[in-house]
C-alpha positions as CSV (number, residue, x, y, z in Angstrom):
1,X,-159.4,185.3,-101.9
2,X,-161.7,184.9,-98.8
3,X,-159.8,186.5,-95.7
4,X,-162.4,187.3,-93.8
5,X,-163.5,183.8,-92.9
6,X,-161.5,181.2,-94.7
7,X,-157.9,181.2,-96.4
8,X,-158.9,179.7,-100.0
9,X,-156.6,176.6,-101.0
10,X,-155.6,179.0,-103.9
11,X,-154.7,181.8,-101.6
12,X,-150.9,181.1,-102.4
13,X,-151.7,181.1,-106.3
14,X,-153.6,184.3,-105.9
15,X,-151.0,186.3,-103.6
16,X,-148.7,185.2,-106.5
17,X,-150.9,186.4,-109.1
18,X,-151.6,189.5,-107.4
19,X,-147.9,190.5,-106.4
20,X,-146.9,190.3,-110.5
21,X,-150.0,192.4,-111.1
22,X,-148.6,195.1,-108.6
23,X,-145.5,194.4,-109.7
24,X,-145.5,194.8,-113.4
25,X,-148.1,197.9,-112.9
26,X,-145.2,199.9,-110.5
27,X,-142.8,199.2,-113.5
28,X,-143.3,201.6,-115.5
29,X,-143.6,204.1,-112.3
30,X,-140.7,207.0,-112.4
31,X,-138.0,206.4,-110.5
32,X,-138.1,209.3,-108.0
33,X,-141.6,207.7,-107.4
34,X,-140.2,204.8,-106.6
35,X,-137.9,206.5,-104.2
36,X,-140.8,208.4,-103.0
37,X,-143.2,204.7,-102.2
38,X,-140.1,203.0,-100.7
39,X,-139.3,206.1,-98.1
40,X,-142.8,205.4,-96.6
41,X,-141.6,201.7,-95.4
42,X,-140.0,201.2,-92.4
43,X,-137.1,200.7,-94.0
44,X,-137.3,203.9,-95.9
45,X,-138.3,205.5,-92.6
46,X,-135.6,204.1,-91.1
47,X,-133.4,205.2,-94.2
48,X,-134.2,208.5,-94.0
49,X,-133.8,209.0,-90.4
50,X,-129.8,207.7,-90.6
51,X,-129.2,210.0,-93.7
52,X,-131.5,212.9,-92.9
53,X,-128.3,215.7,-92.9
54,X,-127.4,213.9,-96.5
55,X,-128.5,215.5,-99.8
56,X,-126.2,213.6,-101.7
57,X,-127.4,209.8,-100.9
58,X,-129.9,208.2,-103.0
59,X,-132.0,205.7,-101.3
60,X,-131.1,201.7,-101.2
61,X,-133.9,200.4,-102.5
62,X,-135.4,197.4,-104.4
63,X,-138.5,197.0,-106.6
64,X,-139.4,194.4,-103.9
65,X,-139.5,196.4,-101.1
66,X,-142.5,198.6,-102.4
67,X,-144.3,196.2,-104.2
68,X,-144.4,194.5,-100.8
69,X,-145.7,197.6,-99.3
70,X,-148.2,198.3,-101.9
71,X,-149.4,195.0,-101.7
72,X,-149.6,194.7,-97.8
73,X,-150.3,198.5,-97.4
74,X,-153.4,198.9,-99.5
75,X,-154.1,196.2,-102.2
76,X,-154.7,193.4,-99.4
77,X,-156.2,196.0,-97.1
78,X,-159.1,196.3,-99.6
79,X,-159.4,192.7,-100.5
80,X,-160.0,192.3,-96.5
81,X,-162.6,194.9,-96.3
82,X,-164.6,193.9,-99.8
83,X,-167.8,192.0,-99.0
84,X,-169.9,189.7,-101.2
85,X,-173.4,188.6,-100.2
86,X,-173.4,186.0,-102.4
87,X,-170.1,184.6,-101.3
88,X,-171.5,185.1,-97.9
89,X,-174.5,182.9,-98.5
90,X,-172.7,180.0,-100.2
91,X,-169.6,180.1,-97.1
92,X,-172.7,179.8,-94.8
93,X,-174.7,177.2,-96.5
């Protein structure tokens, strides 16, 4: 999944596989932890700010919100920072 130089022709397939993996990993996460993850998203921050006074409301999140947050906020950042001399040599050849 080359992000630094060129996008692989398999980019969409890689992204789909990574998204499914992240989603599957998050299935086992406790509901309160999912809510805590969701509250870190832009939608979560907005909801938290708007409902700051209320203690009874449950955050209206769906699994895709925190999957996207984890994917774009963490996983793809790691991918972008990853380096391989062998791959770089191949791409430069």
